[in-house]
N, C-alpha and C positions, 0 to 999 in steps of 0.2 A: 545460396550457402558461403559466397567466396568474400565478398567485398574487398576488407584489406587485408585480409590473414597473410601473416607476413612471413616467409618461406627464405631460408636461407640454404642456397646449394655449395658445396665443399667439393671442390676436385680439381685434379691437377691438370686434365687433358681442356683443353680451351673448346671442343669441337662438343664434349658434351655438355659442358657449363652453358655453352651459348644453346643448344638444344632444350635446354631444360627452361632455362628462362624465358626462352620463346614460347615454348606449348604452353608453360604456367600462367606466363602473365597473358596471353591469349582464354585464359579459364579465369579469369580476373584476381588471380594473387598479387603479392608483391613481395619481389623477389630481389634479394640482396644474392652477389658472388663474392666467393673466395676461393684462391686454387692452391690451399694450404690450411691443414689445422693450426696451426700458428697464427694464420691470416686470420683464419675464423674466429678465434680466440680474441683476438682484438676487436673486432667488429661488434660480438656479443658482449662486449665490456659498455658498447656506445646505444645497442639497441638489444630490445626484445625479442628474440623470434623463436614462436613455440613450435616451431618443427623447423628440424634441420636434415637435407637429405645428402649423406657423405655415402665419397669413393670409399671403399676399405683399403685399394693398395695405392698409396700416396708415400712420396719422400717424407723422409722426418719422422713426425709423429702419424702413424697408419691409421687408417679409418676405428679400427679393434680398440687401440687407446684412446682417442679420442672421444669413443663413444664412453666409455670407461669414464673419463674426466669430465666428461659433460653430465652424468646420471649422479656423478658423488659431489659434482655441485649445484647440478640445477634440480635434480631427481626426477619427478613427474610433471617437473612445470614445462618441461621441454621434452618434444619427441624426436627419436630418430630415426630415418630410415635408410639402410643400410644398402649400398647399392655395389655392383662387382663387373667386371668384363668376362668373369670366370665364376662359374657357377661350382661351390664347394656345400656340401653339404656340413662341412667339420665348420667352416667358419659361421653358416648361416647359426648353427647352434649356439656358438659361443657369442655370435652377436645377440641373439635372442635371450640368453640367460643373462648377458650384463644389462639387457633392457631394452634392447630395440624394438621399436614397434613392429617395423617388418622389414623384409630382406626383399632385394626384386635386381635380374639379372638384368645388363643394360640392351642385352640381345632380345629380350624378349619384347611384348608389347606394348607399349609406352603406356596404355591405357590400364593396364593391373597397376601401375604405379600412381596414375592419376586418382583410383579407386583407392587405394590406401591412404593418399594424401586426402581423401575426404572424408575418408573412416575420423583421422585424427581432427579433421577442422569438426568435424561434427562433435567429437567430445567435447573440443574446447568450448566451442557454441554452446552447448549444452550445462558447461561449468559456470559458464558469463551469467545463462541465465538463470541459475540456481544462486553466484553467488549477489547478484541484482536482485533479488526476492528476498534472500539474505537481510540485504543490505533495506531494505524497502521498508521490512518487519521492523529492521532493529531502531530504521531513524524514520518511525510514520512521526514521531513526535521531537520539538525542541524542547529538551531539558533542561537548559540553562537560560539563567537571564540576568539583567544588570539591575535590576531593577530588588530592593532592599525589601520588600514585602511578598515578593516572589519567590525571593532566595528564601525567605521564613516559614514559605508555604513548603519548597522542595525540603527543607531541614526536615518540618515535620511528617511528610511522608516518609522521607528513613525510619522516622523515633515510632510512627504508628507499625509500620510494615512489619515490624517485628512483633507485634502484639496480636491477637486475634479480638482486639475490640471492636462494636461497630461505632462506624465513623459517618457523621454527616458532611457533607462537602456543600457549603453555600457560595452562590455569587450568582452575577444577569445571567439571561442566557447566551449562551455563545462564550464563555472564558474558559474552557475549558475544564469541564468538571468529571466529564467521563475518563478525560486524556490523565489526571489525577487521581482517577479510581482504578484506572490502567496501569500506571506507576505502582501504586498500593499493591495490586496483585503480585506483579513483577517479582517485586524485591521481598514479596511474603514466604514463608515455606510453603504456601498453597499456589506458586508459579505453573509447576506441572501440572495443575490440574484446571478444571473449566473456570472462565470468566465468563459468566452469563449475565450481558447486560440487557435491563426490560424498563423499558419507556411507561411510565404508570397513566400518562397523559393520552397514548396513541390508543391504546381498548377502550372500548365500551365497560361500563360495570358489570355488563354481565358475562363479557368475554377476559377480562382479569383475570376471574378467580379460575376459570379454564388453563388461563394461560401461566398463573404463576403456581397451582397445584394439580394442573392434570383433572383427567376425568375416564370411565372407565365405557367400555360399550354401552349405548343405549340409555346414558345420563342422562343425555337431554335431545330432543330432535335436531339431526344431523353428526349426532356422533356415533357414525358406524363403526368405528377402531374406539381402541382403547389409546391414550395418550399420556406420556407423562410430562408433567408441568416443568417447567423452566427450575425451581424451587431443586424439584427431584434431580433434575440434568446437571443442575452445580454440586450435588455431593460431592464434599471435601476440597469445593474450591471456594469461587467470592463468586456471591450478586449483587448486582451494584442497580437498583431500583432509582432510575430519573425521574424526578419530577415526582417524586413521592409526595407533594405537596396537591396534587388534584388526584389521591385515591380516594376512593367512595369508603364513608364510614363503616360501612357493612365489611368492607375486605380489610381497612384497616383492624376492626377486632378480630379477624381468622390471624390474619400478619401479626400481631402479638401476640398471641397463642401459640403461634408458629416458632417464633423467636424465645416464647418462656420453654416448652414444651421439648423445642427441638424435633418435632412430629409433624408430618402433614396425612393429612386425609386427602383420596381425591375423592372430586365429586364424583357422587355416585354409588361411594363406596363408603362401608365402615370398619377398613383396614386400615390401623396405624403403622405409618411407616416412620422410621425412623433416620433421620438427615443430622448432615453437618454441615453449615457453610460462615463463611463470613461475610456481613452485612455490611456493604456499602452504599451509603443514599445521598442522592443528590437532588437541589429544591433552589430555586430561584425567588423562592415567595418565604414571607416573615410568617416561619410555622410559630412563633410563641401568638404573634398577632391573630392567626390561625386558629391556635387553641383558646383564646378570649373571646372571639366570633361563634364557637360551637365547630368549623368546620375542620377539626384535626385531634386527633385524643392527644390529652395531654398525657398519658402512659404509655402510647408509642411515641412521644417526644422523646421520653425517660430512654425511652430500651434505643431508640436509632440513636442518640445524639449523646454516648459516652465521650466524646472526641469530638469538635465542629473543627474544620478546612474552611478557611473564607477566603475564597480566591478573588484577585483583586481585577475591579475591569480594564480593559487596554487602554484609557483615555488615561489612567493611572499610573502605565507601565510606558510610557513613549518610549523610553530609553530600549526596548525592547523589537519596535516596530522594522529596525532596518534589518536586524538578524532575523525575525519573522518571513520579513519578505523574498532574503536570497533562501532561508530555507525551504518555502514552500515555494519558490520558483524552481530552485534545484529539483524538488520533489516533482512537479510536473511536465518538466523540462524532461526528465526521463521516463516518467509515465507516456505522455505522449510522443516522444522522438523526437523533440524539438531542439534545437541548437540555439539560444537565447542565452545572449552573453552577457546585453547591454540593457540599463533601461533609461529610458528618454528620461531628459531632465526635469521635463513638465512634472511627467507621471510620478516620477520620483517622490516629488518635491507636495504632490497630491495627497500620494500613498501616506508621507510620514505628517504628514499637518493634520487632514482626514481622522474625529473622533471617533471615530466603530462603533456607533449605538449597538450594531450586533456584535462586538467584541471580534474573538480570534475564528468563529465562523463567517464573519462578512469579512473579515481581510483576506481568510480562506478562499470565499465565493470571487472575491473580486481577481485575486490572484489567477484564479482557475480561471476565469473567462477572458483574460486578456491574455493567459497562453492559448485559449483553445484560437481565440479571434485573431493571434499575431501572424504575421504573414514576413516575417522578417527576423532576423536576428536580435534586434533590439523591441523592449517591449513600450508598448506607447497606447495612450488610450488617456479619455475622460473617465478616471474612474467614475465621477457621478453619473455617469452616462455610459456608462461601462459595457452595456448589452451591443449599442451601437447596432441596436437594430431599426435604424431609422422607417423601416416599411410596417414595422408594428404601430406608429404614432400616425402614422398618415390614415390606416386602417383604421384606427380607434377613432380618428376625426368622422371617417366617413361612416362609423354604427352611430356617432353621436347625430350626425346629420341627416339620417334615416330615421333616427327618430322611433326605431321601433320597440318593441319591448324590452325592459330589463334583461327579462332572461337570453332574450334571440340575440341582445346585441353581447353580453356575456360572453355566448355560446361562441360567436363570430370572431370576438377577440382573442378568446381561448384556441381555439381554433387555425388561426392566421399565427397567433404568437406561439405555438408548440410547433408548429410546420418550421418558421423561421427560425427558432432556434436549433432544431434538430440539422435543419440546412446548415445552420453553422457550425454544429459539432458535427457532420458527416455520417449524422441518422445513426450516432452512437445514444442510444440512449440513457446511459450513464452517464455519460459527459452532462447529454442536455438536464437531466435529471439536475446535477449539480450547478449548473448553471441556473436552473428556475428555483436551486434552492427547494426544493421538495424530492421527498423519496424517489428510486426508481420503481417501486409499485404504484405509488399515485401518479406519477405521470405515465406509465402503459396502461392504468384504468382511466385515465383520460383520454389514452390513442383507443382503447375497445370502445368506451364511452359515445365519441365522434365516432366511430368507425374509421379513423383510417389505417387503413388497410395498407396502405403502401409500406408502414413503419411497423405493422404484425408482423 
């Protein structure tokens, strides 16, 4: 819990200052000392100390007055533990009323003081974790751009967010369509309600309807309990249908009816439920062509396409790559506790010049891989061979040379590849799945399928 938690000792008695300094330094704290409140005030202008341990009886400004001034200026950002050689209930009560965290008598067991210090440190540690979590939430995405096309996208987002119109977000895979959908939701009057993303290409034709509309108990084999669907769960909020171009025609018909009536019916029920949600959809397909080919309903396209926002691919907005690199590097630095401060020149040149057929998703995966595999404070590596898993290449060659069946060779490769990636990710399944560009569920299913018990 200690780390480099900074404590300022304020006491006019040199022996006590040195005793506290030695005791707390051994506990792992970073200690500074001052002989008076005036000297402490000068130090506090130059350095931040979340905790001050101050004597009460001091010449000049005494401890109680010092406490009052610190609290007026810094409030809860700095805590004070007051110490004295003379036990006085009245002084203790006065100090606590003025905002002191605790009160310690010098003749008592020093462990009592250490326990109070640890309480303060724990409080500040939890505050830092909460601030970190807030910053991660608020900075999940980079909402700025130097590219005119992307600036137009953000301007459109601001305008459509105020409405309740259905929006179709188009663009290649990986350009950030869900990011734009999240932006629209966050800026809308539904922002305090659920944002429910659904990938239409992830579920089979039989499962997608249950996921969207829910089902009653016994509606089909395996439906042992009733379950609400995603549309019902998103009531008063926003539904994001990703890859809507992959939706089966039967489901398209049902979705169209929901959009027209604002009502849903769970599978196995004849009861209509009123719902209210804003629909955002996304696709990397040409839906007009899909309509012409008879693969997508024209009436549904009209319904979901009140406003279209088209996102340019990353290769058309290369002026943003530099900012994205450092944004992603900073995010993964925080997530993984890395201290990467620089990027090797050749790696930086490759990152800036690569065309990214997988767009921002591919850039994200490359940066995460490089950070995961980094062993220094400089990011480096060949981005076109960024996994650096050379043993997998050798194993692949062995598979080919053995000339077993395709199924056996594939299994052998996958097992060795999964083990190697997990090893490089310190057996962190979440990070490994990201490096492999698959979902955590998919990776876990593979681990179960191949009976990799050491990772279960």
